[in-house]
Chimera marker file (.cmm) of the C-alpha trace (Angstrom):
<marker_set name="trace">
<marker id="1" x="0.000" y="0.000" z="0.000" r="1" g="1" b="0" radius="0.5"/>
<marker id="2" x="2.830" y="2.416" z="0.856" r="1" g="1" b="0" radius="0.5"/>
<marker id="3" x="4.538" y="1.684" z="-2.462" r="1" g="1" b="0" radius="0.5"/>
<marker id="4" x="1.431" y="2.583" z="-4.439" r="1" g="1" b="0" radius="0.5"/>
<marker id="5" x="1.006" y="5.797" z="-2.447" r="1" g="1" b="0" radius="0.5"/>
<marker id="6" x="4.637" y="6.712" z="-3.137" r="1" g="1" b="0" radius="0.5"/>
<marker id="7" x="4.177" y="6.075" z="-6.871" r="1" g="1" b="0" radius="0.5"/>
<marker id="8" x="1.053" y="8.221" z="-7.017" r="1" g="1" b="0" radius="0.5"/>
<marker id="9" x="2.656" y="10.990" z="-4.967" r="1" g="1" b="0" radius="0.5"/>
<marker id="10" x="5.766" y="11.007" z="-7.158" r="1" g="1" b="0" radius="0.5"/>
<marker id="11" x="4.045" y="10.804" z="-10.528" r="1" g="1" b="0" radius="0.5"/>
<marker id="12" x="0.879" y="12.739" z="-9.680" r="1" g="1" b="0" radius="0.5"/>
<marker id="13" x="-1.821" y="12.574" z="-12.345" r="1" g="1" b="0" radius="0.5"/>
<marker id="14" x="0.562" y="10.805" z="-14.727" r="1" g="1" b="0" radius="0.5"/>
<marker id="15" x="0.264" y="7.617" z="-12.635" r="1" g="1" b="0" radius="0.5"/>
<marker id="16" x="-3.490" y="7.608" z="-13.151" r="1" g="1" b="0" radius="0.5"/>
<marker id="17" x="-3.438" y="8.470" z="-16.857" r="1" g="1" b="0" radius="0.5"/>
<marker id="18" x="-0.889" y="5.850" z="-17.990" r="1" g="1" b="0" radius="0.5"/>
<marker id="19" x="-0.885" y="2.097" z="-18.199" r="1" g="1" b="0" radius="0.5"/>
<marker id="20" x="1.639" y="1.865" z="-15.388" r="1" g="1" b="0" radius="0.5"/>
<marker id="21" x="1.804" y="-1.664" z="-14.030" r="1" g="1" b="0" radius="0.5"/>
<marker id="22" x="2.835" y="-2.122" z="-10.422" r="1" g="1" b="0" radius="0.5"/>
<marker id="23" x="3.708" y="-5.514" z="-9.009" r="1" g="1" b="0" radius="0.5"/>
<marker id="24" x="5.044" y="-6.134" z="-5.522" r="1" g="1" b="0" radius="0.5"/>
<marker id="25" x="7.465" y="-9.070" z="-5.595" r="1" g="1" b="0" radius="0.5"/>
<marker id="26" x="8.871" y="-10.968" z="-2.658" r="1" g="1" b="0" radius="0.5"/>
<marker id="27" x="12.622" y="-10.542" z="-2.425" r="1" g="1" b="0" radius="0.5"/>
<marker id="28" x="13.079" y="-14.327" z="-2.441" r="1" g="1" b="0" radius="0.5"/>
<marker id="29" x="11.539" y="-14.462" z="-5.939" r="1" g="1" b="0" radius="0.5"/>
<marker id="30" x="13.695" y="-11.767" z="-7.520" r="1" g="1" b="0" radius="0.5"/>
<marker id="31" x="17.484" y="-12.058" z="-7.319" r="1" g="1" b="0" radius="0.5"/>
<marker id="32" x="18.055" y="-8.349" z="-7.785" r="1" g="1" b="0" radius="0.5"/>
<marker id="33" x="15.869" y="-7.668" z="-4.736" r="1" g="1" b="0" radius="0.5"/>
<marker id="34" x="17.461" y="-10.232" z="-2.430" r="1" g="1" b="0" radius="0.5"/>
<marker id="35" x="20.941" y="-9.061" z="-3.374" r="1" g="1" b="0" radius="0.5"/>
<marker id="36" x="20.039" y="-5.523" z="-2.282" r="1" g="1" b="0" radius="0.5"/>
<marker id="37" x="18.434" y="-6.844" z="0.918" r="1" g="1" b="0" radius="0.5"/>
<marker id="38" x="21.544" y="-8.885" z="1.660" r="1" g="1" b="0" radius="0.5"/>
<marker id="39" x="23.868" y="-5.926" z="1.108" r="1" g="1" b="0" radius="0.5"/>
<marker id="40" x="21.714" y="-3.708" z="3.340" r="1" g="1" b="0" radius="0.5"/>
<marker id="41" x="21.648" y="-6.369" z="6.053" r="1" g="1" b="0" radius="0.5"/>
<marker id="42" x="25.435" y="-6.751" z="5.951" r="1" g="1" b="0" radius="0.5"/>
<marker id="43" x="25.968" y="-3.014" z="6.183" r="1" g="1" b="0" radius="0.5"/>
<marker id="44" x="23.458" y="-2.656" z="9.017" r="1" g="1" b="0" radius="0.5"/>
<marker id="45" x="24.971" y="-5.568" z="10.909" r="1" g="1" b="0" radius="0.5"/>
<marker id="46" x="28.301" y="-3.787" z="11.115" r="1" g="1" b="0" radius="0.5"/>
<marker id="47" x="31.648" y="-5.251" z="12.037" r="1" g="1" b="0" radius="0.5"/>
<marker id="48" x="33.067" y="-7.915" z="9.736" r="1" g="1" b="0" radius="0.5"/>
<marker id="49" x="29.858" y="-8.093" z="7.674" r="1" g="1" b="0" radius="0.5"/>
<marker id="50" x="30.068" y="-4.395" z="6.867" r="1" g="1" b="0" radius="0.5"/>
<marker id="51" x="33.712" y="-4.768" z="5.844" r="1" g="1" b="0" radius="0.5"/>
<marker id="52" x="32.829" y="-7.681" z="3.562" r="1" g="1" b="0" radius="0.5"/>
<marker id="53" x="30.042" y="-5.843" z="1.741" r="1" g="1" b="0" radius="0.5"/>
<marker id="54" x="31.844" y="-2.514" z="1.264" r="1" g="1" b="0" radius="0.5"/>
<marker id="55" x="33.460" y="-3.517" z="-2.076" r="1" g="1" b="0" radius="0.5"/>
<marker id="56" x="29.982" y="-3.603" z="-3.671" r="1" g="1" b="0" radius="0.5"/>
<marker id="57" x="28.611" y="-0.470" z="-1.943" r="1" g="1" b="0" radius="0.5"/>
<marker id="58" x="28.832" y="2.522" z="-4.274" r="1" g="1" b="0" radius="0.5"/>
<marker id="59" x="27.425" y="5.188" z="-1.970" r="1" g="1" b="0" radius="0.5"/>
<marker id="60" x="25.796" y="5.633" z="1.420" r="1" g="1" b="0" radius="0.5"/>
<marker id="61" x="23.029" y="8.124" z="2.175" r="1" g="1" b="0" radius="0.5"/>
<marker id="62" x="22.593" y="8.949" z="5.863" r="1" g="1" b="0" radius="0.5"/>
<marker id="63" x="18.978" y="9.943" z="6.507" r="1" g="1" b="0" radius="0.5"/>
<marker id="64" x="19.513" y="11.080" z="10.100" r="1" g="1" b="0" radius="0.5"/>
<link id1="1" id2="2" r="1" g="1" b="0" radius="0.2"/>
<link id1="2" id2="3" r="1" g="1" b="0" radius="0.2"/>
<link id1="3" id2="4" r="1" g="1" b="0" radius="0.2"/>
<link id1="4" id2="5" r="1" g="1" b="0" radius="0.2"/>
<link id1="5" id2="6" r="1" g="1" b="0" radius="0.2"/>
<link id1="6" id2="7" r="1" g="1" b="0" radius="0.2"/>
<link id1="7" id2="8" r="1" g="1" b="0" radius="0.2"/>
<link id1="8" id2="9" r="1" g="1" b="0" radius="0.2"/>
<link id1="9" id2="10" r="1" g="1" b="0" radius="0.2"/>
<link id1="10" id2="11" r="1" g="1" b="0" radius="0.2"/>
<link id1="11" id2="12" r="1" g="1" b="0" radius="0.2"/>
<link id1="12" id2="13" r="1" g="1" b="0" radius="0.2"/>
<link id1="13" id2="14" r="1" g="1" b="0" radius="0.2"/>
<link id1="14" id2="15" r="1" g="1" b="0" radius="0.2"/>
<link id1="15" id2="16" r="1" g="1" b="0" radius="0.2"/>
<link id1="16" id2="17" r="1" g="1" b="0" radius="0.2"/>
<link id1="17" id2="18" r="1" g="1" b="0" radius="0.2"/>
<link id1="18" id2="19" r="1" g="1" b="0" radius="0.2"/>
<link id1="19" id2="20" r="1" g="1" b="0" radius="0.2"/>
<link id1="20" id2="21" r="1" g="1" b="0" radius="0.2"/>
<link id1="21" id2="22" r="1" g="1" b="0" radius="0.2"/>
<link id1="22" id2="23" r="1" g="1" b="0" radius="0.2"/>
<link id1="23" id2="24" r="1" g="1" b="0" radius="0.2"/>
<link id1="24" id2="25" r="1" g="1" b="0" radius="0.2"/>
<link id1="25" id2="26" r="1" g="1" b="0" radius="0.2"/>
<link id1="26" id2="27" r="1" g="1" b="0" radius="0.2"/>
<link id1="27" id2="28" r="1" g="1" b="0" radius="0.2"/>
<link id1="28" id2="29" r="1" g="1" b="0" radius="0.2"/>
<link id1="29" id2="30" r="1" g="1" b="0" radius="0.2"/>
<link id1="30" id2="31" r="1" g="1" b="0" radius="0.2"/>
<link id1="31" id2="32" r="1" g="1" b="0" radius="0.2"/>
<link id1="32" id2="33" r="1" g="1" b="0" radius="0.2"/>
<link id1="33" id2="34" r="1" g="1" b="0" radius="0.2"/>
<link id1="34" id2="35" r="1" g="1" b="0" radius="0.2"/>
<link id1="35" id2="36" r="1" g="1" b="0" radius="0.2"/>
<link id1="36" id2="37" r="1" g="1" b="0" radius="0.2"/>
<link id1="37" id2="38" r="1" g="1" b="0" radius="0.2"/>
<link id1="38" id2="39" r="1" g="1" b="0" radius="0.2"/>
<link id1="39" id2="40" r="1" g="1" b="0" radius="0.2"/>
<link id1="40" id2="41" r="1" g="1" b="0" radius="0.2"/>
<link id1="41" id2="42" r="1" g="1" b="0" radius="0.2"/>
<link id1="42" id2="43" r="1" g="1" b="0" radius="0.2"/>
<link id1="43" id2="44" r="1" g="1" b="0" radius="0.2"/>
<link id1="44" id2="45" r="1" g="1" b="0" radius="0.2"/>
<link id1="45" id2="46" r="1" g="1" b="0" radius="0.2"/>
<link id1="46" id2="47" r="1" g="1" b="0" radius="0.2"/>
<link id1="47" id2="48" r="1" g="1" b="0" radius="0.2"/>
<link id1="48" id2="49" r="1" g="1" b="0" radius="0.2"/>
<link id1="49" id2="50" r="1" g="1" b="0" radius="0.2"/>
<link id1="50" id2="51" r="1" g="1" b="0" radius="0.2"/>
<link id1="51" id2="52" r="1" g="1" b="0" radius="0.2"/>
<link id1="52" id2="53" r="1" g="1" b="0" radius="0.2"/>
<link id1="53" id2="54" r="1" g="1" b="0" radius="0.2"/>
<link id1="54" id2="55" r="1" g="1" b="0" radius="0.2"/>
<link id1="55" id2="56" r="1" g="1" b="0" radius="0.2"/>
<link id1="56" id2="57" r="1" g="1" b="0" radius="0.2"/>
<link id1="57" id2="58" r="1" g="1" b="0" radius="0.2"/>
<link id1="58" id2="59" r="1" g="1" b="0" radius="0.2"/>
<link id1="59" id2="60" r="1" g="1" b="0" radius="0.2"/>
<link id1="60" id2="61" r="1" g="1" b="0" radius="0.2"/>
<link id1="61" id2="62" r="1" g="1" b="0" radius="0.2"/>
<link id1="62" id2="63" r="1" g="1" b="0" radius="0.2"/>
<link id1="63" id2="64" r="1" g="1" b="0" radius="0.2"/>
</marker_set>
């Protein structure tokens, strides 16, 4: 539900007037999603896991 709200907020009336297809996939079904989840988990875990994942991390955005 939050994803659809974000899409509509970002695209405004364009989202309603196009044939935009939105599909929510489980990360276990889509490799590109589980890879991102894994990298985020490693970074968030810290320590050795963060060190291991840093070679594939291009940038970090701190939202605090």
